[in-house]
C-alpha distance (Angstrom), angle and dihedral (degrees) to the residues before:
residue distance angle dihedral
M1 . . .
Q2 3.80 . .
I3 3.80 117.7 .
Y4 3.80 116.9 -158.7
W5 3.80 118.7 -158.3
T6 3.77 108.5 -155.4
K7 3.79 138.7 168.2
I8 3.77 131.6 -112.1
N9 3.81 105.9 -117.9
K10 3.81 99.8 178.1
I11 3.81 139.7 9.6
I12 3.81 118.0 -155.7
E13 3.79 120.9 -164.4
E14 3.80 101.1 -144.0
T15 3.84 93.4 176.1
P16 3.84 132.6 -15.0
E17 3.83 88.9 -83.3
V18 3.81 103.0 29.3
K19 3.79 126.3 73.3
T20 3.79 133.2 178.8
Y21 3.80 116.0 -147.8
L22 3.81 112.5 -158.1
L23 3.80 111.1 -154.9
D24 3.78 128.6 -163.2
C25 3.78 109.5 -102.9
P26 3.83 109.4 -120.6
E27 3.78 117.6 -134.1
G28 3.78 110.2 -90.8
F29 3.81 95.0 16.6
T30 3.81 112.4 128.3
W31 3.79 136.5 167.1
E32 3.80 142.1 176.6
E33 3.79 130.2 -124.9
G34 3.80 113.7 -74.6
A35 3.81 92.9 24.9
F36 3.77 128.4 149.8
I37 3.78 128.7 -160.2
H38 3.77 137.4 -161.9
L39 3.81 107.4 -105.7
G40 3.80 114.7 -158.3
L41 3.79 126.8 -168.8
E42 3.81 125.8 -146.0
G43 3.80 111.0 -66.4
F44 3.80 96.4 20.0
N45 3.84 90.9 122.6
A46 3.81 99.7 28.7
G47 3.81 96.3 107.7
D48 3.79 135.1 53.5
K49 3.80 89.6 -84.2
P50 3.83 128.3 33.0
N51 3.80 114.3 -97.0
R52 3.80 100.4 -121.3
N53 3.80 91.1 -164.2
L54 3.80 87.2 69.5
V55 3.84 97.3 50.1
R56 3.81 130.0 72.1
H57 3.81 138.3 171.7
M58 3.80 105.4 -116.0
S59 3.80 128.8 -177.2
I60 3.80 117.1 -123.4
S61 3.80 107.3 -124.7
T62 3.82 96.4 -169.2
V63 3.80 136.2 67.1
P64 3.83 122.8 -126.5
S65 3.82 92.5 -106.9
E66 3.82 88.8 66.6
K67 3.84 87.8 66.5
A68 3.80 93.6 -135.4
I69 3.80 137.6 81.4
G70 3.79 108.1 -122.1
I71 3.80 122.3 -154.8
T72 3.81 113.5 -173.0
T73 3.80 116.8 -171.6
R74 3.79 142.3 158.4
I75 3.81 114.9 -120.5
R76 3.80 113.5 -169.5
E77 3.79 124.5 -166.5
Q78 3.81 89.7 -106.2
C79 3.80 104.6 48.6
S80 3.80 145.4 140.6
E81 3.80 124.9 -75.1
F82 3.80 88.7 -105.0
K83 3.81 94.7 55.5
A84 3.80 92.9 40.3
I85 3.81 88.3 59.0
L86 3.81 93.1 41.3
R87 3.82 89.2 54.8
T88 3.81 90.6 59.5
L89 3.81 95.6 51.6
E90 3.79 119.7 108.3
V91 3.79 138.4 -163.5
G92 3.80 107.7 -68.0
D93 3.81 95.5 31.1
E94 3.80 117.2 123.0
V95 3.79 130.1 -122.1
A96 3.80 131.9 175.4
I97 3.79 124.8 -118.5
F98 3.78 127.2 -172.1
K99 3.83 145.8 150.4
P100 3.83 102.9 32.7
H101 3.80 113.5 -164.1
S102 3.80 136.4 165.8
N103 3.80 126.9 -147.5
V104 3.81 95.4 168.9
L105 3.78 108.9 57.4
L106 3.79 116.3 164.1
K107 3.81 107.9 -94.0
R108 3.79 113.7 -137.8
E109 3.80 101.0 -160.2
D110 3.84 100.9 129.0
K111 3.81 91.0 -102.2
N112 3.80 138.3 118.7
I113 3.81 114.2 -93.1
Y114 3.81 123.9 -148.9
L115 3.81 119.6 -162.8
L116 3.82 111.4 -157.5
S117 3.80 117.2 -172.1
S118 3.77 145.5 157.7
G119 3.80 123.3 -139.8
V120 3.78 114.8 -51.5
G121 3.81 90.0 4.5
L122 3.79 83.6 90.9
A123 3.82 86.9 78.7
T124 3.82 89.3 74.1
F125 3.80 90.5 56.6
R126 3.80 97.6 46.4
P127 3.85 92.6 83.5
L128 3.81 91.8 46.3
V129 3.79 90.7 55.5
L130 3.81 92.2 46.5
E131 3.81 90.1 48.5
Y132 3.82 89.1 50.7
F133 3.82 92.0 48.9
D134 3.80 88.9 51.1
R135 3.81 94.6 46.7
A136 3.80 121.4 8.7
D137 3.81 95.9 177.6
N138 3.81 114.0 149.9
V139 3.80 95.5 -3.8
N140 3.81 114.4 112.7
Q141 3.79 96.2 -160.4
I142 3.81 141.9 -43.5
H143 3.79 129.0 -127.3
S144 3.83 121.0 -170.8
L145 3.81 121.7 -158.7
N146 3.82 118.0 -175.5
V147 3.80 129.8 177.3
D148 3.80 120.5 -158.7
S149 3.80 121.2 162.3
S150 3.81 90.8 -161.9
K151 3.83 89.0 66.1
E152 3.83 86.1 -140.8
F153 3.80 93.0 124.8
L154 3.81 118.2 -164.6
F155 3.81 133.1 -129.8
T156 3.81 94.1 3.4
N157 3.82 89.1 161.8
I158 3.82 88.3 67.0
F159 3.80 101.0 26.2
T160 3.79 94.2 64.4
S161 3.78 121.2 119.6
A162 3.78 111.8 -99.4
P163 3.82 110.4 -177.0
D164 3.81 91.8 -174.0
K165 3.81 88.6 60.2
K166 3.82 93.7 42.0
F167 3.80 90.1 -117.8
T168 3.80 126.8 133.3
S169 3.79 128.0 -177.1
Q170 3.78 129.5 -164.0
F171 3.83 130.9 -175.6
V172 3.80 124.5 -168.5
D173 3.81 129.6 178.7
N174 3.81 101.7 -148.5
R175 3.80 137.7 50.6
K176 3.83 95.8 -127.7
D177 3.80 93.7 61.0
Y178 3.78 90.1 39.3
Y179 3.81 95.7 57.2
E180 3.79 92.3 43.6
E181 3.78 87.4 56.8
V182 3.82 91.6 47.2
K183 3.81 88.0 56.3
N184 3.81 89.6 51.4
L185 3.81 91.7 50.6
A186 3.80 90.6 48.5
T187 3.80 90.0 65.8
D188 3.81 82.8 84.8
K189 3.80 95.5 84.7
D190 3.80 92.1 -174.5
G191 3.82 97.6 48.8
L192 3.80 128.1 116.6
F193 3.80 115.6 -126.1
Y194 3.82 123.9 -157.3
I195 3.82 118.0 -169.1
V196 3.83 128.6 -167.3
G197 3.80 126.0 175.4
S198 3.80 141.6 76.4
D199 3.80 119.6 -24.0
E200 3.80 89.3 -105.9
F201 3.81 90.2 51.9
L202 3.81 90.7 50.2
K203 3.80 93.0 51.2
Q204 3.80 93.6 47.7
N205 3.81 92.0 49.8
I206 3.79 92.7 46.9
E207 3.79 91.2 50.5
V208 3.81 91.8 51.4
L209 3.81 92.4 46.4
R210 3.80 93.7 46.6
E211 3.81 91.2 49.4
Q212 3.82 87.2 55.0
G213 3.80 91.4 53.7
I214 3.80 100.0 -99.0
K215 3.81 110.7 148.2
P216 3.84 124.0 -131.1
E217 3.82 91.1 -114.8
Q218 3.82 89.3 61.4
I219 3.83 91.4 58.4
T220 3.81 123.4 84.2
L221 3.81 122.0 -167.4
D222 3.80 132.0 -175.2
K223 3.80 89.7 -114.6
R224 3.78 135.8 112.3
E225 3.81 117.1 -101.6
Q226 3.81 93.0 -104.3
Q227 3.83 91.5 54.6
L228 3.79 96.7 49.6
S229 3.80 96.9 79.6
E230 3.81 89.8 58.0
F231 3.80 89.0 62.5
L232 3.79 104.6 29.3
S233 3.82 102.5 38.5
F234 3.77 108.3 75.4
E235 3.77 136.2 115.5
L236 3.78 117.9 -108.0
S237 3.80 113.7 -122.2
I238 3.80 113.1 -114.4
């Protein structure tokens, strides 16, 4: 396993609680759309065993052509040790990145794609949309639906409906309206549905989609293969 130590070159305050950390891209480091990395803070590997409190899986919110590795995360006042330390870091400080992997590559199957997310989960989908804008081959169209009760919606410069690009974007601020819209989207019985958010959010979305007749193979989650059955293999209540 190769560990890259790299510097923070810019910090963007997206909202009062959400920051994007742009990291220098080490030579030889590559990734695909929808990827996550392990982000390690100073001291995470100082002992005999890695300090797991100082490592997190983080989605990469940029594409390689942007020449920076973007990490977008919500940091609340009451937060974990990891995020409390991350909040104190400044431009020029070093962090470790390793083991990039993507579970949510853009599927090019000549179908409609629906991106379902909660809050900062939208960061995972930002690279997919940019990849689609750059090359729309074999994708009919993309629709993004994001729910965020804070109403501090992210990346609105990118997540703006663009009919000429066959891209639509929708933001809602409550779960009731959100799930009603998911049901509407699920009338497309041939569509592909990507979901990013908390485990509870994933399960609720899957239940709604399955009740509308969407099959497990039409649903993509940001989970490893061995975790998928936990979410996608369940009996529908009658």
